[in-house]
N, C-alpha and C positions, 0 to 999 in steps of 0.2 A: 515596447513604448506605446502608450496608449493615443492611438490616430484615429479621430473621427474620419467617416468615409469623404467629406470634403476637402479634408487636409492631407489625404493620401497622395504620393507620388509613385505612379505606376510606372511612369515611362523608364525603360533603364538608362537609356542614353542620357537623360536630364540627371539621373541618379549620379552615374559615372562622371559625367561633366562637371556636377557639383563638387565630387570626392576630389577631382582633378585641381580645382580651384581654391579649395578648403581643405587641403590636405594635412594641415598640422591636427592631428587627431589626439584623442584621450582613449589608451587601450586599458581595459580593465580584465582583470583574472582574480582567480583565488589564491592568494599567498599566504601561507602559514597559517590556514584556517580563516582567513578573513579577506574582505575586497581588497583590492590593491591596484592602482592606477599610475601610469606613466604617461606623460604627454611628449608626443615625438611625431615626426611626419612619416606619413606611410605612402609608399607608391602603388597604384593600380597598375597591375598587369591583365588587362582584358581578356587577351587569349588564355590565359591561366586562370581566370576567375580566382584570382588571387591578390594579396596585398603583401607588399615587402617592406620591411622595416629593421632596424637594430637596437639592440639596448646596450648602454654603457655596462662593461663586464661587472661593475662592482654594485650594480642595480640588481639585486639577488630574486627579481620578480621573474627573469628566465628561468630559474632553477626550478621551477615547478608549472610553469605556463605550460610547457609542452605537453600537446596533446589534449590539453584543457580545451573547452569550448569558450573562447575569449570573446570580448565583446570593444569594438572599435568604433568611438563617436566621434564624427565629422559635425563640427558646430559652425555654421555660417552666419550671416548677419543676423541682429536681432534688435528689438527696440520696443520702447514703451508705447502704447497707444491709449492717448487721453479721450476720454468721455466727451469732453468739451469740444471736439472736433466734430461731433455728429451734429444732427439736427434737431436732436432732444436731449433731456437731462435723464430720461430714464434709460440710463446705458450705465455701464460699470467699466474701470480701467481693464485693460489685458497686454498680452505681451505678443508681437509678430516676432516670427521666428522661422528658420530652416535648420532640419536637422537630421543627420543620416546616421542609423546604427548597422553596423556590419557584424555579422556572428560568423564564426569560423573555427576551426582547428587549428591550432600554433604548431609549426613545424620548425625546429632550430636547423639552421644550415650551417655545414660544415666545408662543404665545397668553396676553395679558394677562390674559384673563378666567376661563381655564382655571385659572392660576396661583393668582389670588386666590381662587379656589373651592377649590381643594386646600390652601390654608392657612388658608382659613376652617373647612373641613372639622376640621381638627386642633384649631383653638383651640374650636371647638364641643365636639368629643369630651372634650377634656381639661380646660377650665374647669368648674369646678363650676356646677353649676345656679342657684346664688344669687349668682354672680361678677358683678361691674358690668362686667366687660370684655368688649367686642364689636368684632369687627375693624372691622365696618361704622360703628363711631364713631369710628375713626382718620381723621385727616385724609388724604384721598387722596392728596395729594402726599408726605406721610411714607411712606405703604405703598409709593407707586411708587418712593421712593429707597430705602427698604429692600430691595425686591423686586430692585433691580440687584445686592444683594450676594448672590443665591442663582442657581441654577440647578435649575429643577424639571424633572421627569422622570416618564415613565410606563413601567412594566414589563408587557408584553404577556404574560400566563403561558402557557408552553407545556408546562411539566411540573411536577407536585406530587409531593414524597415525604413521607409523614408517619408518624413512630413514636412508639409510648408504651411505653415499656420499663417496665412497672408491677408486674414478678413474676407475669405470666399464666403463665409455665412453670413455675411452683411450684403445689401442690397449694393448695386453699380454705383449709385450715388453717393452713398457712404463710402464705400472704396476710394472714390474718387476724392472726396474731403480728405480722408486720411492720407492719400498720395499727395495732395497739395500741400497740407500741413508737413510732412516730412521732408518734402522738397526744399522748404523753406528754411530748413535749418542748415547747420554747416557740418553737422555729425556724419561721419563716413557712414555706419551702420545704418541711420535713418536714409540715407540717399540711395544704399543699395536695395533697401528692403521696398522703398519706393518704387525702383526699377524693377524689380521682381512683381510688384504688385501690379504693374503696368502691362507686364508680359502676359499676366494672367487675364487681363482685361481685352487683350487685342484678338 
């Protein structure tokens, strides 16, 4: 990923927090000699420096992705930035966004306990705290049967690229103008980008 130095994220904790907040990723590998992508949630395990996830078994990406250097892309909020928001018309439109690229070797998981634990981690993360659903309460045979329809995997992280393009290459005054315009909209991504920009100025 092309990352000018003023857009680069170096702080590992910031990167990991971002992955946990925007964990629905796009996973790329080579399949049948061509680039191939699957959209899926990935769970970060910091202690193992790894990502966990699973394919639907009929998705044949898993058949040749094992031991490949794969790429997982985590895309955060993004929005259009109008030059009309600046103090001059000598400017062009651009796009603000945050994106994390994770590279690593993919390993297919066969261990039933690890598979269950990774699925349970997903449920715990995404079910609301007051939800009555608990994977441990589901009949084991049903879980085992459903598990046959997936292929679990682990990505051992080898490289991380992280970019936050949030108008850092503009003056503070110009960044504040952009924030003001973004906050005056009702679009969710605009509000999130404005919040991230504010943190940069603190």
